[in-house]
C-alpha positions in Angstrom: 0.0 0.0 0.0 1.4 3.4 -1.0 1.5 6.2 1.6 -2.0 7.2 2.3 -2.7 10.9 2.3 -5.8 12.5 3.8 -5.9 15.1 1.0 -5.9 12.3 -1.7 -8.4 10.2 0.2 -10.9 13.1 0.7 -12.5 12.5 -2.8 -13.1 8.8 -1.7 -14.8 10.0 1.5 -16.9 12.5 -0.4 -17.9 9.9 -3.0 -18.7 7.4 -0.4 -21.4 9.2 1.6 -24.2 6.7 2.0 -27.0 6.3 4.5 -25.6 2.9 5.7 -21.8 3.4 5.5 -19.5 5.1 7.9 -16.1 6.2 6.6 -13.2 7.6 8.5 -9.7 8.5 7.3 -7.1 9.2 10.0 -3.8 10.7 9.1 -1.2 11.2 11.8 0.8 14.4 11.5 3.6 15.3 14.0 0.8 16.2 16.6 -1.2 13.0 15.7 -4.3 15.0 15.0 -5.6 14.8 11.4 -9.0 13.1 10.8 -11.5 13.0 7.9 -14.7 11.1 8.7 -18.2 10.7 7.4 -21.3 9.5 9.3 -24.4 7.7 8.3 -26.2 11.0 7.5 -23.7 12.1 4.9 -21.9 14.6 7.2 -18.2 15.0 6.6 -15.9 16.3 9.3 -12.4 17.4 8.7 -9.9 18.1 11.5 -6.3 18.8 10.6 -3.7 21.4 11.6 -5.1 24.8 10.4 -8.3 23.3 9.0 -11.5 22.3 10.8 -15.1 22.0 9.5 -18.0 19.9 8.5 -20.5 19.7 5.6 -23.4 17.5 4.7 -23.7 16.0 1.3 -26.5 14.1 -0.4 -26.6 10.4 0.1 -25.2 8.3 -2.8 -25.3 4.5 -3.1 -22.0 2.7 -2.5 -21.7 -1.0 -3.3 -19.2 -3.7 -4.3 -18.2 -2.2 -7.6 -17.4 1.2 -6.1 -14.5 -0.1 -3.9 -11.3 -2.1 -4.4 -8.1 -2.8 -2.7 -5.2 -3.5 -5.0 -7.5 -4.6 -7.8 -9.9 -6.7 -5.6 -13.4 -5.5 -5.3 -16.0 -6.7 -2.8 -18.1 -9.8 -3.5 -20.8 -8.9 -6.1 -23.9 -7.4 -4.5 -22.0 -6.6 -1.3 -22.7 -3.4 0.6 -20.1 -1.4 2.4 -20.9 -0.7 6.0 -17.7 0.9 7.4 -14.4 2.0 6.0 -11.5 3.4 7.9 -8.1 4.4 6.5 -5.2 5.2 8.9 -2.2 7.0 7.5 0.7 6.5 9.8 3.0 8.9 8.0 5.4 6.8 5.9 5.3 4.4 2.9 5.3 1.3 5.0 2.7 2.2 7.6 -1.0 2.6 7.0 -4.1 0.4 7.3 -7.4 0.0 5.6 -10.3 -1.6 7.5 -13.4 -2.5 5.6 -16.7 -3.9 7.0 -19.3 -5.2 4.5 -22.2 -7.5 4.0 -22.5 -10.0 1.2 -25.5 -11.8 -0.2 -24.0 -15.4 -0.1 -22.7 -18.0 2.4 -19.3 -17.4 4.0 -17.6 -20.3 2.0 -18.9 -18.8 -1.3 -17.6 -15.3 -0.4 -14.3 -16.7 0.9 -13.7 -18.7 -2.3 -14.6 -15.8 -4.5 -12.1 -13.5 -2.6 -9.4 -16.2 -2.6 -9.7 -16.7 -6.4 -9.7 -12.9 -7.1 -6.9 -12.1 -4.7 -4.7 -14.9 -6.2 -5.4 -13.4 -9.7 -4.1 -10.0 -8.4 -0.9 -11.5 -7.1 -1.9 -11.8 -3.4 -0.4 -14.7 -1.4 -3.4 -16.3 0.3 -3.9 -18.9 3.0 -7.3 -20.3 3.8 -8.3 -20.9 7.5 -11.9 -22.0 8.0 -14.1 -19.3 6.5 -11.2 -16.7 6.7 -8.3 -15.7 4.6 -4.9 -14.3 5.6 -1.8 -13.4 3.6 -0.1 -10.5 1.8 -1.1 -8.3 -1.1 0.8 -8.1 -4.3 3.1 -5.4 -2.8 3.7 -7.4 0.5 1.2 -5.7 2.8 -0.4 -8.1 5.3 -4.1 -8.7 5.1 -6.8 -10.6 7.0 -10.4 -11.4 5.9 -12.8 -12.6 8.5 -16.2 -13.8 7.4 -19.2 -14.9 9.5 -22.7 -16.1 8.6 -25.5 -13.7 9.2 -28.5 -15.9 8.5 -29.3 -17.8 5.3 -27.1 -16.9 2.4 -25.7 -13.7 4.0 -22.2 -13.0 5.2 -20.7 -10.2 7.4 -17.1 -9.5 6.4 -14.2 -7.6 8.0 -11.1 -7.0 5.9 -7.9 -5.4 7.3 -5.0 -4.5 5.0 -1.7 -3.0 6.2 -0.1 -2.5 9.6 
């Protein structure tokens, strides 16, 4: 994962406003105090050295095709529930945390991710309904999946440190 910059990630936060998704982008400056976050009502808050404010934008749908990490999108028909990006300030540190829901059983979602991650150059190990490994550029990732009723899966993906 390349260095994450709050100023570059702002368009993603703006585009991702959605009634059922929460998105936050944390960038640590020398005082550890930069944050960009959205809430379920489409309100965006920005706090950084010299800048602070909030605005409310119209809600827009955000689903599987609108999001990817290193070329891997979410399972088709998935909905993004939470997204958090932490920028730790250098090229090696940073983390993306994604929570989503998918319209299929955990093993189906797991196998879909495994196949697509492998095609993108990820190194993937399967453990039960979960996946762990590294992205094509060597960043660690973990994908945890759990059943949420018939043919529905809750997922949590973490990429980076």
